[in-house]
N, C-alpha and C positions, 0 to 999 in steps of 0.2 A: 536320496530318493531312488526309486526303482528304475534303473537304466536297463533296458532290455532291447536286444536286437532280434527282430522277427523278419526273416528274409525269405520270401518265396523263391524257390529254385525251380525254374521251368525251362532253363536252357543253360548252356555252358558259360555264358557271360556272367552268370550269377555266382559262379564258383569263387572268383576273385573277390567279389563283394563279401561273401561269407568269411573268407580268410582274413580280409582286412578288418572286419568286425570282430573276429576272434582275437586278433592281435590287439585291437583297442580294448577289448574286455580284459585281456591279460595285463595290459598297462594299468588299468583301473584296479585290478586285483593285486598289483605290485608283485607279479610273478617275475622271477629272474629270466634272463634270456633263454636258458635251456628249457625251462618249463613253458615259456611263451612259444618256443618253436614246437613243442609238443602240442600245444593248443592249436596252432596254425595247421600242423600236419593232420590232426584228427578232423578239424573243421573242413579242410580241403577234401579229405577222403569221404566224409559224410555227404558233402555237397555233390561231389563227383558221382557218387553212387546213386543219388537221387536222379540225376540226369540220365545216367547210363542204364539203370536197371529198374527204376520205379516210375518212369514217365513223369517225374517232377514231384515236388513236395515242398516242405519248408524246413528251415533250420532256425531254432530259437536258442539264443545265447543269453544267459542270465548270470549275474553275479550272486553267489550264495554267501551270505554272511554267517560265519561260524559263531555259534552262541558262546558267550562268556558271561556267566551269571555274576561273577565277582566284580569284574572291572567295568561291566557295562559297555564293552567295546568288542570288536570282532575283526577277524581277518577274512579275506574273501577267497573263494574258489570260483572257477569258471565252469558252468554247466552248459553242455551242448546237447540239444535234443533234436533229432531228425525225425520228422513225421511224414508219412506218405500213405496213399491209398493204392499203392502199386500191387503187383502180383504176389508179393510176399516171398518168403523163403521156405522151401519144402524140407530142407535138411540143414538146420542151423549148425550142427557140429561140423558137417562137411564144409559149409560156407566159411567157417573160421579157420580151416586148415590152409596153410601156405600153399599157393599154387592152384587153389581151387577157384574156378569161375565158370558160370553158365549164364545164359541170357536171362534167367529169372532169379539169380541170386545177387547178393551185394558184392561178391567178388573177393579178392584176396586181401584187401586192406583192412577188413574188420579185425582179423587176428592181431595185426599190429596195433590197431587202436585199443584193443582190449589189453594188450601187454603194457602199453606206455601210459595208459590213463590211471588216475588214482582210484577211480571206480568206473565200472562199465556194466551195462546190462542191455538186453534187447528183448523184444517180443515181436513175433511175426506170425501172421495167419495167412496161409495161402488163399489168394483171392480177395483179401481185405486190406493188406498192407503191413507195414513194419514201423516200429518205434525203436530208435537206438538212442541210448543215453550214455554220455561220457562226462565225467567230472575230473577236472585237473586242478590240483592245488600245488602249493610249494613243497609239500612233503608227500611224495608218491606213495609211501607205504601206509599213509593214514587217511582213512575215509571218514571224515568228520560228520558226514550225513547219517552215519549210524549213531544212535543215541545210547548205545551200550550193548550188552549181550542179548537183549531181548526185544528191542524196538528200533524201528527205522522211520524217518520222516523224509518226505520229498514233495516236490511240487513243480508247477509251471506257471509262468506269468506272461501274458501276451497283451501288449498294448493295442488299442483300437487303431486300425488302419496303418500298421507299422510305424506308429508314432515313436518318438525318441524315449518318452517316459510313460510308464504305466501308472495309473491312479490307484492300482491295487498293490498290495504287498502281503507276503506271508513270511512268518518267521517262527522259530521255536527256541526255547531255552530249557536246558537241563539244569536243575538246581544242583549245586555242588555240596550243599549241606542238608539235603533232604531227598525224598523219593519222588519228587514231582518233575514231570515233564510237561511243559506248557506250550501249546501250539496256538498261534493266532493268525487270523486272516482279516485284513482290513481293506475296505473298498472306499477310497476317498470319493466324496460327492463329485459327480461329473467325471471328467477325464482331463488329461494334460498335466502340466506342471503343478498347478494349484492342488489338484487332487493328489498328485504324487507327494507333494509336501505334507499333506495331512497324513497319508499312510506312513511316510517316513518318520514323522513325529511319533506315531503309534508304535512303530518298531523300536525306536529309542526308549520310549517309556516302558515297553514290555521288558526290556533287559533290566530295568530298575525295579520292576514290580512283580516279576514272574513267580516269586516265592509266596505271593499272597493268593487267596482263593479267587476264582474267576469273577465273581460279582465285584469284589474290591478292586481287582485289576481293571475292570471296565470303568469304575468310578474314577480311578486315577487317570485312565486314558481320557476320560471326559474332561478332566481338569487340564490335561496337557494339550488337548486339541481345541481349547476355547478360542485360540487366536487363529485357527485355520477354518476352512469351510466345513470341517467335520467329516465323519466317515461312518459307514456301517461296519461293525466289528463283531467277530465271533471268537470266543476263547474256549479252548478245550484243555483240561488239565488232567493228566493221568497220574494216579498214585501207583507207582510200580511195586510197592510193597503190598498194598491191599488189593491191587487189580480193580480199582474203582475209577471210573471216568466221570468228571464233572464238566458240564457244558453250560455256557451262558452266552447269549448274543443280543445285540441291539442293532436293529436295522435289518436289511434284506440280504444278509449273508446266509447262504444255505448250508445245511449239514445233513449227512446221511451216515448212519452207523450200520455196518453189516455184522451179523452174528449168525453163524451157521449158514443157511441158504437164504436168510431173510434180511431185507433192508428196512430200517425204520428212520423216519425223519426226526430231526432235532430242531425245534422251532425257536427262532429268535424273537425277542420282544420288539414291538414297534418303537422307533425313535431314531435319533442321530447322535452319535457320540461326539461331544464337543459343541452341540447346539441344543437339542431337545432330548434330554436324558430322562428316562422314566424314574418315578419315585422309588420303585423297587425293581430289581432284576431277578426274574425267576431263574433258578439254577436246577438243571436236570442232573440227577445222579444215576449212573448206570453201571452194571458190572462189565468188566473188560475180560474177555475170554481169549484163549490162545489163538482162536480163529477170527477174532474181531478185526475190523478195518474201518477207519473213520475217514470220511471225505468232507472237507470244507470247500465251498466254492462261492465266488462272487456272482452277481446277477448277469454277468456277461454271457453265461451259458443260456441257451434257449430254455424256456420254461418246462419243456417236455423232453429234456435230455435223458438218454437211456442209461440206467444203472448197469455197470459191467457185471456180467454173470460168468465170464470165462474164468474158470478156476486157475488155469495156467497163467493168465494175465494177472490175477490177484496175488500170485506168488512172486511177481517181479518186483523190482525196486519201486518204491512209492512214486518216484518221479516218472517212471514209465507208465504206471497206472494213471497218474494225473494227466499225462500227455495223451494217452489213449482216450480218456474221457473227453478232452477238448477236441481231439481230432474227429472223433465219431459224433460229436454234438454239432459240428458245423460242416459246411460244404460250400462250393462255389455258388450254389443256388440259395444257401441259407448261411451267409457269413455271420461271424460273431458281431454282435451289435454294440459292444462296449469293451472296455478293458476287461480281460477275463483271466482269472487265476483259480487254480485248484491246488489244494494242499492235502496230503494223505499221510495218515499215521497208521502204521501196520506193525504186526509182530515181525521179528527177525526170522524170515523164512527163505534164506538163500538156497536156491536149487539150480542145478544145471551147470555145465562146464563153461557156459558163455557169460559168466559173471566174473567180475574182478572186484575183490574186496580183501581187506587185511585179514 
């Protein structure tokens, strides 16, 4: 089930808490001592920067399961996301140079974080804040969050009120014997361990069924979830040969597709996977363009969350895009009201010297 560490960092006492959580995540991911030390170092640096330069923020630590369509199993990486509403970075390239530090930058440690992470990216807007993403796995030279030469997938999952488990889950599978890339987001009914159990069952079944079309995947998920409390689930499947996207959903998982400068909603069908499944599931078929970007999200986001329009943000790692959506949707005055997850599928558009990728 989805074990997530969501740690608010508002003073220096929280830095140790972030490091301890990062080490616990590394243990669960079965990283060796050397890679665990890398995770702890990056986590400490990100948390320290939040206190020193951003007037506080949060660090979200998540285990990412690598897809394996053949065996139905996966190995894990640790993803660290630092989110803040601080002053931002005016010169990212300078901030990443060794020895550079100012009162309004994140300081010297980001360059080290970039070099030792398996994957690294950040986005910062002066006056609005900064998102930093680092992924560490057992093989530093391999970033498995990239789905191939043309597409990337990323996301964020935040449990309600810093709970141990999130009832949401997102995952993707790249078929080894076909051109299909399948992305799923599941929102188990309610929250807590029972909801997390439902979404975990959905993830397991996805690895067995991802080679099938979306409507059939949802029917198989329905059968698998009958012994759970059920979930709202959306499935998006991209045929990378034909550049066609198929989408189907049951329940209140939201979806938005961006092409050019316009966003369009993709509507799920009413129902509950595992409990009240519709007689037929509508499937939406759409073209996928080089500038397309797909966002799936659970109903933990406020109903009127703002679609991102910042072109520079949309070029960043999908996990950074997802984190920015969550950060900008909530605030101290308007906290997230449920487990909240966002998953993003995007073309491969690596830009900028502040990214680390193979």
